[in-house]
LUMNU-384735 format. One record per residue: x, z, y of N, C-alpha, C, CB in turn; residue in one letter. Coordinates in steps of 0.2 Angstrom, whole numbers, plus 2048, in hexadecimal, padded with zeros to 3 digits. Glycine has a CB too. Layout:
BEGIN
SITE  n_east  n_up  n_north  ca_east  ca_up  ca_north  c_east  c_up  c_north  cb_east  cb_up  cb_north  doro
SITE       X     Z        Y        X      Z         Y       X     Z        Y        X      Z         Y     a
...
END
This chain:
BEGIN
SITE  n_east  n_up  n_north  ca_east  ca_up  ca_north  c_east  c_up  c_north  cb_east  cb_up  cb_north  doro
SITE     802   7FF      7FA      804    7FF       7FF     806   7FF      807      802    7FE       7FD     m
SITE     80A   804      807      80E    806       80C     811   7FD      80E      813    80D       809     a
SITE     814   7FB      809      817    7F5       808     813   7EF      80B      819    7F5       801     q
SITE     80D   7F0      80A      809    7E9       80D     807   7EB      813      803    7E6       808     d
SITE     807   7EF      816      805    7F2       81C     80A   7EF      821      806    7FB       81C     i
SITE     811   7F2      81E      81A    7EF       821     819   7E8      821      822    7F1       81D     i
SITE     815   7E5      81D      816    7DD       81C     810   7DA      820      815    7DA       813     s
SITE     80E   7DF      823      808    7DB       829     80A   7DC      830      800    7E0       82A     k
SITE     80E   7E1      830      812    7E5       836     818   7E1      838      815    7EE       833     v
SITE     81C   7E2      833      822    7DE       834     822   7D9      839      824    7DC       82F     e
SITE     81E   7D3      837      820    7CD       83B     81D   7CF      844      81B    7C5       837     p
SITE     817   7D2      845      818    7D3       84B     81D   7D7      84D      812    7D5       84D     e
SITE     81F   7DA      84B      825    7E0       84F     827   7DD      854      82D    7E2       84A     a
SITE     82A   7D8      852      82F    7D3       857     82A   7D2      860      82F    7CA       851     g
SITE     825   7D1      85D      822    7CF       862     81D   7D4      866      820    7C8       860     k
SITE     820   7DB      866      81D    7E1       869     822   7E2      871      81E    7E7       863     m
SITE     81E   7E3      874      820    7E5       87A     821   7EC      87E      81D    7E3       87E     r
SITE     825   7EF      881      82A    7F4       881     821   7F7      886      835    7F3       885     p
SITE     821   7FD      884      81A    802       888     81E   806      88D      815    808       883     v
SITE     81C   805      892      81D    809       899     818   80E      89C      81F    804       89D     y
SITE     81C   814      89B      817    819       89E     819   81B      8A5      817    81F       899     i
SITE     813   81C      8A8      813    81F       8B0     812   825      8AD      80C    81D       8B5     n
SITE     819   82A      8B1      819    832       8AF     813   835      8B4      822    837       8B1     p
SITE     80F   832      8B8      80C    837       8BD     804   834      8BA      80D    837       8C6     r
SITE     805   832      8B5      7FE    82F       8B2     7FC   835      8AA      800    826       8B0     t
SITE     801   837      8A9      801    83B       8A2     803   843      8A2      805    838       89D     i
SITE     801   845      8A0      802    84D       89E     806   84E      898      7FB    851       89D     n
SITE     80F   84E      898      810    850       891     80F   854      88D      814    84F       88F     p
SITE     80D   85B      88E      80C    85F       88B     807   85C      888      80B    864       88D     k
SITE     7FF   85B      88A      7FB    859       887     7FC   852      883      7F6    859       88C     e
SITE     800   84E      884      802    848       881     804   84A      87A      808    846       886     a
SITE     809   84E      879      80C    850       873     809   854      86E      811    853       874     i
SITE     804   858      872      7FF    85D       86E     7F8   858      86C      7FD    864       873     r
SITE     7F6   852      86C      7F2    84D       86B     7F3   84C      864      7F2    848       86E     q
SITE     7EF   84C      85F      7EE    848       859     7F0   842      859      7E8    848       856     t
SITE     7F2   83E      859      7F2    835       858     7F2   831      850      7FA    833       85D     w
SITE     7F4   837      84C      7F7    833       845     7F1   833      841      7FD    837       840     c
SITE     7F2   830      83C      7ED    831       838     7EC   835      834      7EB    82C       836     i
SITE     7F0   83A      832      7F2    83E       82E     7F0   844      832      7F8    83D       82B     d
SITE     7EE   844      839      7E9    84B       83E     7EF   850      83E      7E2    850       839     g
SITE     7F7   84E      83F      7FD    853       841     7FE   852      848      804    851       83C     k
SITE     7FE   854      84C      803    851       853     80A   855      852      7FF    854       85C     n
SITE     80F   854      859      815    853       856     816   85A      855      81A    84E       859     f
SITE     816   85F      857      818    868       855     818   868      84D      812    86E       859     s
SITE     810   865      84B      80F    865       845     815   862      841      808    861       845     d
SITE     816   85D      841      81C    859       83F     822   85B      83E      81C    853       843     r
SITE     825   85D      845      82A    862       845     82B   867      840      82A    865       84B     i
SITE     824   86B      841      826    872       83C     826   870      835      822    879       83D     w
SITE     822   86B      834      822    86A       82C     828   867      82A      81C    866       828     l
SITE     82B   862      82F      831    860       82C     838   864      82E      833    858       82F     n
SITE     836   86C      832      83A    870       832     83A   875      82D      839    873       837     k
SITE     835   875      82A      834    879       824     836   876      81C      82C    87C       824     n
SITE     835   871      81D      838    86F       815     841   86B      817      831    867       811     q
SITE     843   868      81E      84A    86C       81D     84C   874      81E      84E    869       822     l
SITE     84A   878      81E      84B    87E       81D     84C   882      816      846    87F       81E     i
SITE     845   87E      812      846    87E       80A     84B   87B      806      83F    87B       808     s
SITE     84B   874      80B      851    86F       806     859   873      807      852    864       80A     d
SITE     859   874      80E      85F    877       80F     863   87D      80C      85E    879       814     l
SITE     85C   881      80C      85E    889       806     861   885      7FD      853    88D       804     s
SITE     85D   882      7FD      85D    881       7F5     864   87D      7F5      855    87C       7F1     k
SITE     866   87A      7FA      86D    877       7F9     873   87B      7FA      86D    870       7FD     h
SITE     871   881      7FD      877    886       7FF     877   88B      7F9      876    88B       805     m
SITE     872   88B      7F7      872    88E       7EF     874   88C      7E9      86D    890       7EC     q
SITE     873   887      7E9      878    881       7E4     87E   880      7E5      877    879       7E5     d
SITE     881   87F      7EB      886    880       7ED     88B   886      7EB      885    87E       7F2     s
SITE     889   88B      7EE      88C    891       7EE     88D   895      7E7      889    895       7F2     l
SITE     888   894      7E3      885    894       7DC     88C   891      7D7      87D    890       7DC     s
SITE     88C   88B      7D8      891    886       7D5     89A   887      7DA      88D    87D       7D7     t
SITE     89B   88A      7DC      8A2    88E       7DF     8A3   889      7E4      8A9    88E       7DA     g
SITE     8A0   885      7E8      8A3    880       7EC     8A6   883      7F3      89E    87A       7ED     k
SITE     8AB   880      7F5      8AD    881       7FA     8A8   87F      802      8B4    87E       7F9     t
SITE     8AB   882      806      8A8    881       80D     8A8   87A      810      8AC    885       812     a
SITE     8AE   878      80F      8AF    870       811     8AA   86C      80A      8BB    86E       80F     y
SITE     8AA   86D      804      8A7    869       801     8A0   869      801      8AA    869       7FB     e
SITE     89D   870      803      896    870       804     895   86C      80C      894    879       804     i
SITE     899   86D      810      897    86B       817     899   863      817      89B    86F       81E     s
SITE     89C   860      812      89B    859       812     895   857      80F      8A0    856       80F     r
SITE     891   85A      80A      88C    859       806     884   858      80C      88B    861       800     e
SITE     887   85F      80F      881    85F       815     880   859      819      881    863       819     l
SITE     887   859      81C      887    853       820     885   84A      81D      88E    853       822     k
SITE     885   849      817      883    843       814     87A   844      813      889    842       80C     e
SITE     87A   84C      811      871    84B       810     86F   84B      814      86D    84E       80E     k
SITE     86E   850      81B      86C    852       820     86D   84D      826      86D    858       820     f
SITE     873   849      826      874    847       829     877   848      831      871    844       828     m
SITE     87A   84D      831      87B    852       838     884   853      838      877    85B       836     i
SITE     885   852      83D      88C    855       840     891   859      83A      88A    85C       847     e
SITE     897   854      83A      89C    858       835     89E   85D      838      8A2    853       833     e
SITE     89E   861      83D      8A0    866       840     89B   86B      83E      8A0    865       847     y
SITE     895   869      841      88E    86E       83F     88D   870      838      887    86C       841     k
SITE     88C   86B      835      88E    86D       82C     893   872      829      890    865       829     a
SITE     899   86F      82D      89F    875       82B     89D   87C      82C      8A6    874       82F     y
SITE     899   87C      833      89A    883       836     893   886      833      89B    883       840     r
SITE     890   883      82F      88A    885       82D     88E   886      826      884    881       82E     l
SITE     890   884      821      893    885       819     897   88C      81C      899    87D       815     a
SITE     89B   88A      821      8A2    88F       821     89C   896      821      8A8    88E       82C     k
SITE     898   894      825      894    89C       827     88F   8A0      821      88E    89B       82E     t
SITE     88E   89A      81F      889    89D       817     88E   89D      812      882    897       814     e
SITE     896   899      810      898    89D       80B     89D   8A3      80E      89A    89A       807     v
SITE     89C   8A4      811      8A0    8AC       814     89A   8B2      815      8A4    8AA       81D     a
SITE     894   8B0      817      88F    8B5       815     88F   8B6      80D      889    8B2       818     h
SITE     88D   8B1      809      88E    8B2       803     893   8B7      7FF      88E    8AC       800     a
SITE     89A   8B5      801      89F    8B9       7FE     89F   8C2      803      8A8    8B3       800     a
SITE     89D   8C1      80A      89B    8C9       80B     896   8CB      804      896    8C9       814     i
SITE     891   8C9      804      88B    8CC       800     88D   8CA      7F8      883    8C9       803     v
SITE     892   8C8      7F5      895    8CB       7F0     899   8CF      7F0      897    8C8       7EE     g
SITE     89C   8CF      7F4      8A2    8D6       7F5     89D   8DB      7F6      8A8    8D5       7FD     q
SITE     899   8DD      7F9      895    8E3       7FA     892   8E7      7F3      890    8E0       800     t
SITE     88F   8DE      7F2      88C    8DF       7EB     891   8E6      7E5      88C    8D4       7E7     n
SITE     896   8E2      7E4      89C    8E3       7DF     8A1   8EC      7E2      8A1    8DA       7E0     k
SITE     89B   8EE      7E6      89E    8F6       7E9     897   8F9      7E8      8A1    8F7       7F3     y
SITE     891   8F6      7E6      88C    8FA       7E5     88B   8FE      7DF      886    8F7       7E6     k
END
């Protein structure tokens, strides 16, 4: 079904003209809150849905990586590729999580 829609819309895509908006005629906050897609979601709903999915995926990936003993560098390379984020941000996140896991492990060892 999606392929049918794409095949119908694709030839027309080159004919489309850019839409210019007069900023004095719209209320940006109201425009973002409006539901305009067929699924009934607005901008905020989409962001939160994507954020929750990202957190879930990232959490699972980190747990899998830490349980297999991967280094922060190995994890950061995977995060960079899988989540398409900057190398430094991926490394910072991986290094922080690996350090936290090490601290938790050491603390539990002495309990």
